[in-house]
C-alpha positions as CSV (number, residue, x, y, z in Angstrom):
1,M,118.0,70.8,99.0
2,D,119.0,71.9,102.5
3,P,116.6,74.7,103.5
4,S,119.2,76.4,105.6
5,T,121.4,77.0,102.5
6,P,119.1,78.0,99.7
7,R,120.6,78.3,96.3
8,P,119.5,80.7,93.6
9,S,117.0,79.3,91.2
10,I,116.1,81.1,88.0
11,E,112.6,80.6,86.7
12,P,111.3,82.3,83.6
13,G,108.6,84.8,84.1
14,G,106.8,86.8,81.5
15,G,109.3,89.6,81.9
16,E,109.5,90.7,78.2
17,G,108.4,94.1,77.1
18,P,107.8,97.0,79.5
19,E,108.2,96.4,83.2
20,A,105.1,95.1,84.9
21,P,103.5,97.3,87.7
22,V,104.6,96.4,91.2
23,I,101.9,94.6,93.2
24,F,104.0,94.1,96.4
25,D,107.3,95.5,97.5
26,A,108.9,94.9,100.9
27,V,112.2,95.4,102.6
28,L,113.0,93.0,105.4
29,A,115.7,94.0,107.9
30,P,116.8,92.7,111.3
31,N,116.0,94.9,114.3
32,R,118.7,96.3,116.4
33,S,117.0,97.6,119.6
34,L,120.1,99.5,120.9
35,G,120.8,102.6,118.9
36,R,124.0,104.5,118.6
37,A,123.3,106.6,121.7
38,G,122.5,103.5,123.7
39,F,125.6,101.8,122.5
40,V,127.8,104.8,123.6
41,A,126.0,104.9,127.0
42,V,126.5,101.1,127.6
43,M,130.2,101.2,126.5
44,A,130.8,104.3,128.6
45,G,129.3,102.6,131.7
46,V,131.2,99.4,131.2
47,I,134.5,101.4,130.7
48,V,133.9,103.5,133.8
49,V,133.1,100.4,136.0
50,S,135.9,98.3,134.5
51,V,138.6,100.9,134.8
52,G,137.5,101.8,138.3
53,L,137.5,98.2,139.5
54,G,140.7,97.4,137.5
55,T,142.4,100.3,139.2
56,Y,141.3,99.1,142.6
57,F,142.8,95.7,141.9
58,L,145.9,97.2,140.4
59,L,146.5,99.2,143.6
60,Q,146.0,96.0,145.7
61,G,148.7,94.3,143.8
62,A,146.6,92.1,141.6
63,W,147.7,93.8,138.4
64,P,146.7,90.9,136.0
65,V,143.0,91.6,136.9
66,F,143.4,95.1,135.3
67,G,144.2,93.4,132.0
68,F,141.2,91.1,132.1
69,F,138.9,94.1,132.6
70,G,140.5,95.6,129.5
71,L,139.9,92.3,127.7
72,D,136.2,92.4,128.8
73,I,135.8,95.9,127.3
74,A,137.4,94.8,124.0
75,L,135.3,91.7,123.7
76,L,132.1,93.5,124.5
77,Y,132.9,96.2,121.9
78,L,133.7,93.4,119.3
79,A,130.4,91.7,120.1
80,F,128.4,94.9,119.5
81,R,130.3,95.6,116.3
82,L,129.5,92.1,114.9
83,S,125.9,92.5,116.0
84,Y,125.5,95.8,114.2
85,R,127.3,94.5,111.1
86,S,124.9,91.5,110.9
87,G,122.1,94.1,111.2
88,R,123.0,95.5,107.8
89,L,121.5,92.4,106.2
90,R,118.5,93.3,103.9
91,E,116.1,91.2,101.9
92,T,113.7,92.7,99.4
93,I,110.7,91.0,97.9
94,R,109.0,92.4,94.8
95,V,105.9,90.9,93.3
96,T,104.7,91.7,89.8
97,A,102.3,89.8,87.5
98,D,105.4,88.5,85.7
99,E,107.7,87.5,88.5
100,V,108.6,87.4,92.1
101,V,112.1,88.7,92.8
102,V,113.8,88.1,96.2
103,R,117.1,89.9,96.7
104,R,119.3,89.3,99.7
105,I,122.0,91.9,100.4
106,A,124.5,90.5,102.9
107,P,126.3,92.7,105.4
108,N,129.4,92.7,103.2
109,G,127.4,94.0,100.3
110,R,127.2,90.8,98.3
111,T,123.9,90.5,96.6
112,T,122.1,87.2,95.7
113,E,118.9,87.2,93.7
114,W,116.2,84.6,93.1
115,R,113.4,84.9,90.5
116,F,110.2,82.9,90.6
117,N,107.1,82.7,88.4
118,P,104.3,83.8,90.7
119,Y,102.0,81.2,89.2
120,W,104.2,78.3,90.5
121,L,105.4,79.9,93.7
122,R,104.0,78.6,97.0
123,V,104.5,80.5,100.2
124,A,104.4,78.4,103.4
125,L,104.8,79.2,107.1
126,D,105.5,76.5,109.6
127,E,102.5,76.0,111.9
128,P,102.0,76.8,114.7
129,V,103.7,80.1,114.3
130,E,106.5,80.2,116.8
131,H,110.0,81.6,117.0
132,E,111.4,78.6,115.1
133,S,108.8,78.9,112.3
134,Q,110.2,79.6,108.9
135,I,108.8,81.3,105.8
136,R,109.5,79.0,102.9
137,F,109.2,79.9,99.2
138,T,108.8,76.7,97.2
139,S,108.7,76.3,93.4
140,H,109.7,73.4,91.1
141,G,111.1,71.3,94.0
142,R,113.4,74.1,95.3
143,S,113.0,76.0,98.6
144,L,114.1,79.4,99.8
145,I,113.9,80.5,103.5
146,V,112.9,84.2,103.7
147,G,113.1,86.5,106.7
148,P,114.5,84.2,109.4
149,F,115.2,87.2,111.6
150,L,111.6,88.3,111.7
151,A,109.4,87.9,114.8
152,P,106.6,85.3,114.6
153,E,103.9,88.0,114.3
154,E,105.8,89.7,111.5
155,R,106.2,86.4,109.7
156,A,102.5,85.7,109.8
157,S,101.7,89.2,108.6
158,L,104.3,89.0,105.8
159,V,102.9,85.6,104.6
160,K,99.4,86.9,104.6
161,A,100.4,89.9,102.5
162,L,102.5,87.8,100.1
163,R,99.7,85.3,99.6
164,E,97.3,88.2,98.7
165,A,99.9,89.7,96.4
166,L,100.5,86.3,94.6
167,G,96.7,86.0,94.2
168,E,96.6,89.4,92.6
169,A,99.6,88.5,90.4
170,N,97.9,85.4,89.2
171,R,94.7,87.3,88.4
172,R,96.7,89.8,86.4
173,Y,98.7,87.0,84.7
174,A,95.5,85.3,83.8
175,G,94.1,88.5,82.3
176,A,91.3,89.0,84.8
177,P,89.9,92.5,85.0
178,I,91.4,94.5,87.7
179,Q,89.4,96.9,89.9
180,E,91.1,100.1,91.0
181,E,91.0,99.3,94.7
182,E,92.9,96.1,94.1
183,V,96.0,97.8,92.7
184,G,98.9,98.0,95.1
185,T,100.6,101.3,95.9
186,G,104.0,100.0,94.9
187,Q,105.4,101.6,98.1
188,P,108.0,99.4,99.9
189,V,106.9,98.1,103.3
190,T,109.6,97.5,105.9
191,W,109.4,94.6,108.3
192,R,111.8,94.7,111.2
193,S,112.2,92.1,113.8
């Protein structure tokens, strides 16, 4: 299976009966470092400079240059809109003793969900942890890449937390006694690159 195009795989968990308590819950989202105010400031600056220079060239008789400055403004605006649209991508990871659910919500709202049995799921991170490293969920010969937009430090932190959560899920699944301090809060954690 090509890791760049994971396909949903359904694996039975022990999900019958009441819903198991959440051990780990995370929301992964790409970071957009330029907020709305920054976007408006950048676009205003580009518009002022482009219109000013375009007007200068227009008055000099080089009228086609004015159109190219307008094209630059339109293309920059389009690039920002596409970037912000891709920033709406969300991935959620929820771990219980019964199953691991990964849900990917695309920028267009399309949702894809994968379910894994925590006992069989392996979480791997390419070593050494660099920008190209990937978090890979593997179970029964199938792979899923998670959080490709995260920074290397965030990937390492997420993998560590996931491995701890899977260990806890396996202890709960096996019926081991659970100490109070081991129980997760069930609060979602947000990783942003």
